[in-house]
C-alpha positions in Angstrom: -0.2 -0.1 -0.1 2.2 2.8 -1.1 5.1 1.8 0.6 3.4 1.5 4.0 3.0 -2.0 5.9 -0.5 -2.2 7.0 -1.6 -4.4 10.1 -4.9 -5.7 10.1 -6.5 -5.3 13.3 -10.0 -6.9 12.6 -13.3 -5.3 12.6 -14.3 -2.2 14.0 -17.8 -3.4 14.5 -19.4 -0.7 12.6 -19.6 0.2 9.1 -19.1 3.8 8.4 -19.7 5.7 5.5 -16.2 6.8 4.6 -12.8 5.9 5.5 -11.5 7.9 8.4 -7.6 8.1 9.8 -6.9 8.8 13.2 -3.5 10.5 13.4 -1.9 9.7 16.9 1.6 11.1 16.1 0.7 14.9 16.6 3.7 15.8 13.9 3.3 18.3 11.2 6.5 18.3 10.0 8.3 15.1 8.2 4.5 13.4 9.0 3.5 10.8 6.3 0.0 11.4 7.1 -0.7 13.4 3.5 0.7 10.4 1.8 -1.6 8.1 3.6 -4.6 10.0 3.1 -3.5 10.5 -0.6 -3.1 6.6 -1.2 -6.5 5.9 0.4 -8.4 9.0 -1.3 -9.3 10.5 2.3 -10.6 13.9 2.4 -9.1 16.0 5.1 -12.3 16.3 7.2 -12.1 12.6 7.7 -8.6 13.2 9.4 -9.2 13.2 13.1 -6.0 14.5 15.2 -5.6 12.8 18.6 -1.8 13.2 19.6 -0.9 10.3 22.2 2.8 10.3 23.4 2.5 6.9 24.4 1.0 5.6 21.1 1.8 2.1 19.7 0.8 2.9 16.2 1.1 6.3 14.3 -2.3 6.0 12.7 -5.3 3.9 12.8 -7.2 3.6 9.5 -11.0 2.6 9.6 -12.0 1.8 6.0 -15.5 2.9 5.2 -17.9 1.7 2.7 -16.9 4.2 0.3 -13.4 3.0 0.1 -12.2 2.0 -3.5 -8.9 0.3 -3.6 -8.4 1.6 -7.3 -7.2 5.6 -7.1 -6.8 5.4 -10.8 -9.6 6.8 -13.2 -10.0 3.3 -15.0 -12.5 3.4 -17.7 -14.9 0.6 -18.2 -14.0 -2.2 -20.5 -15.0 -1.4 -24.1 -16.6 -4.8 -25.8 -14.8 -6.2 -28.8 -16.8 -6.5 -31.8 -17.4 -10.0 -33.0 -16.9 -10.7 -36.5 -19.9 -11.8 -38.6 -19.9 -15.5 -39.4 -21.0 -16.1 -43.1 -23.1 -19.3 -43.4 -21.6 -22.0 -45.7 -23.9 -22.7 -48.7 -24.8 -26.2 -49.4 -25.3 -25.5 -53.1 
């Protein structure tokens, strides 16, 4: 995931509509928060700052129902036309 090593911590018990990032670092310089938010396509209003000097992780991420692992604008597949099959004449 974008050079980060995720650790699954199990289910949260509730399905949120949007992905939420909890930032426990309290750092503004040298923080990976912007990269994490970009990779996961998380809006700034879904980032919750909770600095914790005794943290065991830097970020907690809860994937919401809107999570889409593909961040590229991928066009839908275009069907390939099937060549017409000519019926064999029995003359």
